[in-house]
N, C-alpha and C positions, 0 to 999 in steps of 0.2 A: 648607417648605410640606408639609402632609400631604393625602392624598386618601383618601376613603372613600365607600362606597355599597353598594347592594343589588343582588343578581342572583338572579332566580328561575329554578329548574330545573323544567321541566314535561315531561310525556309520558304516554303510556298506561301502564297497569300492567305491571310486569315488564320494563321496558327498562333497568333498572339505575340509576335516578336516585339512590337512597339510597347505593348502593355508590360511585357517581361523586362524590357530595358528601363521603362519608367519605374518599375518595382525595384529593380536592382539599384537604380539611382536614388530612390527614396523621394523622387519628385517628378513632375511631368516635364519631360524634355522632348517628347515626340507625340504628335497627335495620333488619336486612335479613332477607329470607326469600323463598323461591320463590313463596309464595302471593300472589295479587293483593291490592292495597290494604293491604299491611302498614303503610305510612305513613298515619297518620290525621290528623296535625296538620302545620302549617307549622313545620319544624324549622330553626333558623338555625345555620349553622356560621360561626364568626368566624375569618377568616384574616388575620393581621397579619404583614407582612413589611416591614421598614425603615419607609418613610414612607407605605405603602399598606395600607389595610384593606378587605377584600372580605367582605361578609356574604352568604353563599350560602344561599338558602332552598330546602330540600327540600319537596316538596309531594306530596299524594296523587295517584295516577294518575288521569288523566281517563278516564272510562268511562261506559257507559250504565247508570244506576243502577237497581237493582231494589228498593231499600229507601229509607226516609227517610234513613238514615245515608249511603247512597251519594250521594244528592243533596247532602247537606251536605258530603261530602268534595270533590265537584266544586266547590262554592262556595268551600271553603277554598283549593283550588288557584287558582281564578281571582281570588280576593280577594288572593292573595299577589303579584299582578302590579301592583297600584296603586302608582304613584310610584317604581318601581324604575329602576335605571340600566342594567340589562342583563337579557335573557331568553335562556335556553338551552333550546331544544327538543331532546329526546333521542329518537333512534330506534335500533332494534336492527339492527346490520349483518347479523345472521344470520337475519332473518325478513322476509317480504314486507311492504311498507308497506300498512297497512290503515286502516279507519275511525278507529281510535284515534289513529294517527299523523297522519291528516288533521286531526283535531280539535285536536291539539296544535300543529301547524304553523299552522293557521288562527288559533288563539288567540294564538300568538306574533305573527303578522302584524297582528292587530287592535290589538296594543299599540303598533305603530309608526305614524308618519304622516310625510309629507314635511316635512323640515326640523326634525324634533324626535322626541321619544319615546325609548325606551331603545335601546341597541345590541342587535342581534339575532344570535344564534348558533344554528347547528344542529350538534349533536354526534351523530355516528354512533358508537354505543357497541358494545362486544363485538367489536371488530375482530380479536381473538385467535382467534375461532372459524372464520370462513371464510377462504379464501385471498385473495391480493391482488386478483385479478380480481373476485371477488365483492364485496369492499369498494369497489372502484372503481365497480362497477355500482350498488351501493347509494347511493354519493355522487351519481352521475349521476341515479338515480331520485329521490332526495330533492330535488335541484336542480330537476328537471322538475316535481315536485309543488309546490315553492315557487312556481315560475312560474305554474303552473295556478291555484293558490289566490289568489295575488296578483292575477291578472287577473280572477278571479271577484269579488274584493273591490274591484275598481277602484283598486288601489294598486300598479300595475306598478313604480313607482319604488322600492318597497321591496326588490325583488329584488336590486338592487345593494348593499343594506345588509346582507344576510345573509352572515355568514362561516361557513364549514364547517370542522369539525375532526373528524378520525378519532381515536377514543380507545378505550382498553380500561381500564375502571375496575378490572378484575380484575388486570391486569398492570402498570398504570401508564403504558402506552404513550400518548403524546400528551397526558398530563395537564399536564405543565409548559407545553406550548404553549397549552393552553386557559386555564390560570391566568394566564399572561402576557397573554393577550388580555383577560381579565376585569380584570386590574389596570390595563391601559392605558386603559380607559374609565371608571375611577372619577373622579368630579369632585373638585375642590378642596374639602376639608372637614376639620374636626377629626375625630379618631377617634370613632366612635359607640359603641364599647365599649372597656373596658379592654384594653390590649394583651396581657394574660395570659389573657383569656377565650377559650374555644374553642367555646362553645355557650351559648344562652340557656335550655336545658332545665334545670328545677329538679331537685334530687337526688331528690325523691320521685317525680316523673314519670319520671325515668330508671330508677329501680328497677322501677317498674311496667312500663315498656316492655321492660326486659330479660326480665322474666318472660313477658310476652306474646310476645316474640320466640321464646323457647324453646317455648312452647305451640304457636305457629304452625308451627314446624319439626317438632314431634313429633306433630301431629294432621293429619288429612287431610280431603279433600273440602270440604264447606261449613262444618265446625266452626270453622276459624280466623276466619271472618267473624262468628261468634256469640259470640266471646270479647272481653270487655273487662276490663282490669285496672286497679286503682286502689289506692293506699296509703291504708289507713284508720287506721293508727297508726304514728308515727315518733318514737321516743325512743331515741336512740343508747344501746346498739348494736342495739336491737330494732326491726325493721320488719315490719309486717303488711301483706301484699298480698291484697286480695280479688279473686278471679277470678269474673267473672259470665258465666253462660251463659243461654241462652233456654229450655231444656227440661230436665226431670229426667234424661232419658236422656243428655243431653250432660254432665251433672255426673258421671255414672259414667265416661264416656269420658275426661274430663279427669283424674279421679283414677286411673283404670287399675286393673287387677287387683291387689288387695292394696295399692293405693296406690302402685304402682311408677312409673307415668308421672309423677304429681305429684312424687314423690321425685326422679326424674331431672331434671325441670324445675328444681326448687329447687337441685339440685347444679350444673347448668349455669349458672344465673343467678348463684349465689354466686361462681363463679370470676371473674366480672367486677365484683364488688362490692369495696369497701374491706375490707381484712383486719380481721377481728374483728366484722364486721356479722352479726347473727343475723336470718335471714329466715324468717318464718312465712307459709305459704300457706293460704288458706281459699277454698272454692268455694261459690258461692251461685247460685240460679236467679233471674233477673230476666226474667220472661216477655216475649218479643217486644220486647226493648229496642231493637233496630235500627229498629223501625217506630213507636216511640212518641216523640213530641216531648218529653214530660215527662222521659223517661229520658235522652234525648240532651242535653237542657238541663242536667240534673243532672251528666252525665258530661263536660260541657265541649265537646261537639261543635257 
């Protein structure tokens, strides 16, 4: 008998969701960066061990949107909760619980209902940063917040269904415990993906995301939010990635003085690509694309 199912990971921006998903998968399936909302799509990591397959869905961070894109990212995160077998709300052990954490926990609780619904987990991440006392205090604060929100939603019975796990996606602490818990709630089912697959991300999308990851890491302030990358030509070994920005001034920032920043981005991205692949980068202005429905539709958001 095999078991398989879906688990969605949600939380506010910068709590380490993508790093956590990568650690659970044992390989990189989602790009990571310190900038908020680096993840823009629901990315599925496929974890197959013996007779159990867990598909872990990484989602954009829940936040108060300031653009049309931001609203769509929230919709992607909430849409990834439909019909799943487990939900993991992630909070940061080293930061006070704020409105974003409340929104994530409330969203998790709304997925459950008495006698049914997905299994509910709350992962306190980044436990490698504070001391043990601080981690214990955060676990307590998280449990009190769960109780408060469950009461406000008139679903007090859900409190007993939430399981708490202290983890560090960076060091791996607690990851095996979390994975075992997720595996334990998978329903009887044939495998939903081939056992040798690790992600549902296409090769073209992955190349574009690797380029965007490096751009996000090497640019500052609001520029990362204004960048979109897409593959416009892919004929092995040549791949062309178009980098879109919203203003002409941003184009110069992405290229850098003498083209150096763009060169550095290409070098860093190529290190993660198959040997022999040739990567060409182009930069183009797409005015105010974050706020235009037509552009967001074309870009797949």
